[in-house]
C-alpha positions as CSV (number, residue, x, y, z in Angstrom):
1,M,-1.0,-53.8,-19.4
2,T,-3.2,-51.9,-17.0
3,T,-3.9,-48.6,-16.8
4,T,-4.6,-46.4,-13.8
5,A,-7.5,-44.4,-13.6
6,P,-6.3,-40.7,-12.4
7,P,-7.8,-40.3,-9.1
8,T,-11.5,-39.0,-8.6
9,H,-10.5,-35.3,-8.0
10,E,-8.4,-34.6,-10.5
11,R,-11.4,-36.1,-13.0
12,R,-13.7,-33.2,-11.4
13,E,-11.0,-30.6,-12.0
14,A,-10.6,-31.3,-15.4
15,A,-14.1,-31.4,-15.9
16,D,-14.8,-28.2,-14.7
17,L,-12.0,-26.5,-16.9
18,T,-13.5,-27.9,-19.9
19,Q,-16.9,-26.0,-18.5
20,V,-14.9,-22.7,-17.8
21,T,-16.3,-20.2,-20.0
22,F,-14.8,-16.6,-20.9
23,H,-16.6,-13.8,-22.0
24,E,-16.3,-12.5,-25.5
25,T,-14.0,-9.5,-25.9
26,T,-16.6,-6.7,-27.2
27,E,-14.1,-3.7,-27.1
28,V,-10.6,-4.0,-27.8
29,F,-8.7,-0.9,-27.6
30,P,-4.5,-0.5,-28.6
31,E,-2.8,-1.0,-25.5
32,T,-1.1,3.0,-25.1
33,S,-4.5,4.7,-26.2
34,R,-6.3,7.0,-24.1
35,Q,-9.1,4.6,-24.6
36,A,-7.0,2.0,-22.3
37,L,-6.0,4.3,-20.1
38,V,-9.3,5.5,-19.3
39,T,-10.9,1.5,-19.2
40,H,-8.3,0.0,-17.0
41,S,-7.7,2.7,-14.9
42,L,-11.2,3.4,-13.8
43,L,-11.5,-1.1,-13.4
44,Q,-8.3,-0.9,-11.1
45,T,-10.0,2.2,-9.0
46,Q,-12.8,0.1,-8.3
47,R,-10.3,-3.1,-7.2
48,L,-8.5,-1.0,-4.9
49,L,-11.6,0.3,-3.3
50,R,-13.4,-2.7,-3.1
51,R,-10.0,-3.9,-1.3
52,W,-10.2,-1.0,0.9
53,T,-13.7,-1.5,2.1
54,R,-12.7,-5.1,2.9
55,D,-9.4,-4.3,5.0
56,P,-9.8,-3.3,8.7
57,F,-6.9,-1.8,8.9
58,T,-7.3,0.7,6.1
59,M,-10.9,1.4,7.1
60,L,-9.4,1.9,11.0
61,Q,-6.9,4.1,9.5
62,A,-9.1,6.2,7.1
63,I,-12.5,6.7,9.1
64,V,-12.6,5.3,12.6
65,Y,-9.4,6.5,14.3
66,P,-10.0,10.4,12.8
67,A,-13.5,9.8,13.6
68,L,-12.8,9.0,17.1
69,M,-9.6,11.6,17.5
70,L,-12.3,14.4,16.2
71,I,-14.6,13.4,18.9
72,M,-11.7,13.1,21.7
73,F,-10.1,16.5,21.3
74,N,-13.3,18.4,21.1
75,A,-14.1,16.3,24.9
76,V,-10.9,17.1,26.2
77,L,-9.9,20.6,25.0
78,G,-12.7,21.6,23.0
79,I,-14.2,23.8,26.0
80,S,-10.8,25.0,27.0
81,V,-9.6,26.3,23.4
82,T,-13.3,27.9,22.9
83,R,-13.2,29.7,26.3
84,A,-9.7,31.0,25.6
85,T,-10.3,32.2,21.9
86,G,-14.0,33.0,21.7
87,I,-14.5,30.3,18.7
88,N,-16.2,27.3,19.1
89,S,-12.8,24.8,18.9
90,V,-14.6,22.5,16.4
91,Y,-14.1,25.0,13.6
92,G,-10.5,24.2,13.8
93,Y,-11.0,20.4,14.9
94,A,-13.3,19.1,12.4
95,P,-10.6,20.4,9.1
96,M,-7.3,18.9,11.0
97,I,-8.9,15.5,11.6
98,A,-10.6,15.9,8.0
99,L,-6.8,15.9,7.1
100,V,-5.6,13.4,9.1
101,G,-8.0,11.1,8.3
102,A,-7.1,11.4,4.2
103,M,-3.0,11.3,5.5
104,F,-3.2,8.6,7.2
105,G,-5.4,7.0,4.7
106,S,-2.9,7.3,2.1
107,I,-0.2,5.9,4.6
108,A,-2.3,3.0,4.9
109,S,-2.6,2.4,1.3
110,G,1.1,2.6,0.4
111,M,1.3,0.0,3.3
112,Q,-0.4,-2.0,1.3
113,L,1.4,-1.1,-2.1
114,K,4.1,-2.3,-0.5
115,M,2.7,-5.6,0.0
116,E,1.9,-5.7,-3.1
117,W,4.6,-5.4,-4.3
118,R,6.5,-8.2,-1.9
119,K,3.8,-10.5,-2.5
120,G,4.8,-10.2,-6.5
121,L,1.0,-8.4,-7.5
122,L,2.7,-5.6,-8.9
123,S,4.5,-7.5,-11.3
124,R,1.9,-9.7,-12.6
125,F,0.0,-6.9,-13.2
126,W,3.2,-5.6,-15.4
127,I,2.9,-8.5,-18.0
128,L,-1.1,-8.1,-18.8
129,P,-1.9,-6.2,-21.7
130,V,-2.8,-3.1,-19.7
131,H,-1.8,0.6,-19.6
132,R,1.1,1.2,-18.0
133,A,-0.3,4.9,-16.9
134,S,-3.2,2.7,-15.4
135,G,-1.5,1.1,-12.3
136,L,-0.4,5.0,-10.9
137,V,-4.3,7.3,-12.4
138,S,-6.0,4.2,-10.6
139,R,-4.4,4.9,-7.0
140,L,-4.8,8.6,-7.5
141,L,-8.4,8.4,-8.6
142,A,-8.8,5.8,-5.4
143,E,-7.6,7.9,-2.9
144,S,-9.8,11.0,-4.3
145,V,-12.7,8.7,-3.7
146,R,-11.7,8.0,-0.3
147,I,-10.6,11.2,0.5
148,M,-13.8,13.0,0.0
149,L,-15.9,10.2,1.7
150,T,-13.6,10.8,4.6
151,T,-14.2,14.5,4.6
152,V,-17.8,14.2,4.2
153,L,-17.8,11.5,7.5
154,I,-15.6,13.6,9.3
155,L,-17.4,16.7,9.2
156,L,-20.7,15.2,9.5
157,V,-19.1,14.3,12.8
158,G,-18.3,17.8,13.3
159,V,-21.7,18.8,12.4
160,A,-22.8,17.2,15.5
161,L,-20.2,18.6,17.5
162,G,-21.5,22.4,16.3
163,F,-19.5,22.9,13.2
164,R,-22.2,24.7,10.5
165,F,-20.9,26.3,7.4
166,N,-22.1,30.0,7.7
167,Q,-20.7,31.6,4.5
168,G,-22.8,29.5,2.0
169,V,-23.6,26.1,0.2
170,L,-20.8,27.1,-2.4
171,A,-18.3,27.6,0.3
172,G,-19.0,24.4,1.8
173,I,-18.6,22.8,-1.2
174,A,-15.7,24.3,-1.7
175,L,-14.5,23.3,1.4
176,L,-14.6,19.8,0.6
177,F,-11.7,20.2,-2.2
178,V,-9.0,21.7,0.2
179,P,-8.1,18.5,2.0
180,L,-8.7,16.8,-2.0
181,L,-6.5,19.4,-2.6
182,M,-3.7,18.5,-0.7
183,G,-4.5,14.8,-0.1
184,I,-3.5,14.4,-3.7
185,G,-0.1,15.9,-3.3
186,F,0.8,13.9,-0.2
187,A,-0.5,10.7,-1.6
188,T,2.1,11.3,-5.0
189,M,4.6,11.6,-1.9
190,V,3.4,8.7,-0.2
191,T,3.5,6.6,-3.6
192,A,6.6,7.5,-4.5
193,L,8.3,6.8,-1.0
194,S,6.0,3.4,-1.1
195,V,7.9,1.9,-4.3
196,T,11.2,3.6,-3.7
197,S,12.1,0.3,-1.0
198,A,10.6,-2.3,-0.1
199,K,12.5,-2.8,2.8
200,L,13.2,1.0,4.4
201,P,10.3,2.0,6.3
202,L,9.7,5.3,4.2
203,V,5.8,5.5,5.0
204,E,5.7,4.4,8.6
205,L,8.5,7.6,9.9
206,L,6.0,9.4,7.5
207,S,3.4,8.2,9.2
208,L,5.3,9.7,12.4
209,I,6.1,12.7,11.1
210,C,2.4,13.1,10.7
211,S,1.5,12.5,13.8
212,L,3.9,15.9,15.1
213,L,2.4,17.6,12.5
214,M,-0.8,16.7,14.1
215,F,-0.2,18.9,17.6
216,F,1.4,21.6,15.7
217,N,-0.7,23.1,13.5
218,S,-3.1,26.1,13.7
219,G,-6.2,23.6,14.2
220,F,-5.2,22.2,17.1
221,V,-4.5,25.6,19.3
222,P,-4.1,29.0,17.7
223,T,-0.8,30.1,16.1
224,A,-0.3,32.7,18.4
225,A,-0.5,30.2,21.5
226,Y,2.5,28.7,20.7
227,P,5.9,29.9,21.3
228,T,7.7,33.0,18.9
229,W,10.1,31.1,17.6
230,L,7.7,28.1,16.6
231,Q,4.6,30.1,15.0
232,G,6.3,31.0,11.8
233,F,6.9,27.2,10.8
234,V,3.0,26.5,12.5
235,E,1.4,29.2,10.2
236,N,2.9,28.3,7.1
237,Q,2.8,24.1,7.4
238,P,1.0,22.6,4.9
239,M,-1.7,21.3,7.3
240,S,-2.1,24.7,8.7
241,T,-2.5,26.7,5.6
242,A,-5.6,24.0,4.6
243,I,-7.3,24.1,8.0
244,D,-7.2,28.5,7.4
245,A,-8.5,28.0,4.1
246,M,-11.5,25.4,5.6
247,K,-12.0,27.5,8.7
248,G,-12.1,30.7,6.3
249,L,-15.1,28.8,3.9
250,S,-16.7,27.9,7.0
251,L,-16.7,30.7,10.0
252,G,-15.6,33.5,8.1
253,G,-11.8,35.0,7.5
254,P,-9.6,35.1,5.4
255,V,-9.3,32.5,2.5
256,A,-7.3,33.3,-0.6
257,E,-3.4,33.5,0.7
258,P,-4.2,29.9,2.9
259,L,-5.9,28.6,0.0
260,I,-2.8,29.7,-2.6
261,K,-0.2,28.1,-0.3
262,T,-1.9,24.9,-0.1
263,A,-1.9,25.0,-3.5
264,L,1.7,25.4,-3.8
265,W,2.6,22.8,-0.7
266,S,0.4,20.2,-3.1
267,V,1.5,20.9,-6.7
268,G,4.7,21.4,-5.2
269,A,4.8,17.9,-3.9
270,I,2.9,16.4,-7.5
271,A,5.8,18.4,-9.3
272,L,8.7,16.6,-7.2
273,F,7.4,12.7,-6.5
274,T,5.4,12.2,-9.7
275,W,8.5,11.2,-12.1
276,P,9.8,9.1,-8.4
277,A,6.8,7.6,-8.5
278,I,6.5,6.7,-11.9
279,R,9.8,5.5,-12.0
280,G,9.9,3.4,-8.5
281,Y,6.4,1.7,-9.6
282,R,8.2,0.6,-12.6
283,K,11.1,-1.0,-10.9
284,A,8.8,-2.5,-8.3
285,A,6.9,-4.0,-10.6
286,G,9.4,-5.3,-13.0
287,T,11.3,-6.7,-9.9
288,P,10.5,-9.0,-7.0
289,A,10.7,-7.0,-3.7
């Protein structure tokens, strides 16, 4: 009786498997413990940030596109707005584009989340012995890091165009956290919409709405330049309140009122969309798209 030897490539794969070694586990936390939540969230945050930096679409949406928009707006409309108002238009455009970068970056990551759902990656992560909340927590942490980096880069471009922190260092530091405040609320909404339905283009429709809001805020042109019947909406929509707060922290002017309005918008979005995001994420992780 003769036996046939396995093919060469199969023998090689079997040999490779016998040589695989795993690192010895040094820390074992209960799956629902606080230590597991922190450790697993930081690990998945690192994964998301590394993935985003390797994705050209996300980098274009979050950094390249907003930076080019700031330069374009300043070149095309900057002189006219500056002459009409007597204030350098970059004090409105730089905050506006920083917010645009935060919002469109969240939309890009939301579309990636839908892709992970369709490919079954969320389901694979769900069956691993990791803290259940780490998936959503890590996304908000990664969004926070991305928003801060995007804001800094956009403001650096703004400084090259004439933007200055006239209210001092502390006000300048506070200014950096305004897009973060608004961005966390917006990211929570995007996450909820992303895991609500894999087939409905909810995130894509949100991108269209954000594009419209970009032309109806106090950073694009002063609120008084809009029709009277539209000024109330322009003044109180979330982008305008955040822009006015950032303008006050850099150029000078009211800060408390627009900052409170921005906080209310953000906290309201978090309160409204946190539970749908949790419920939708659980459903997306447990069922294929």
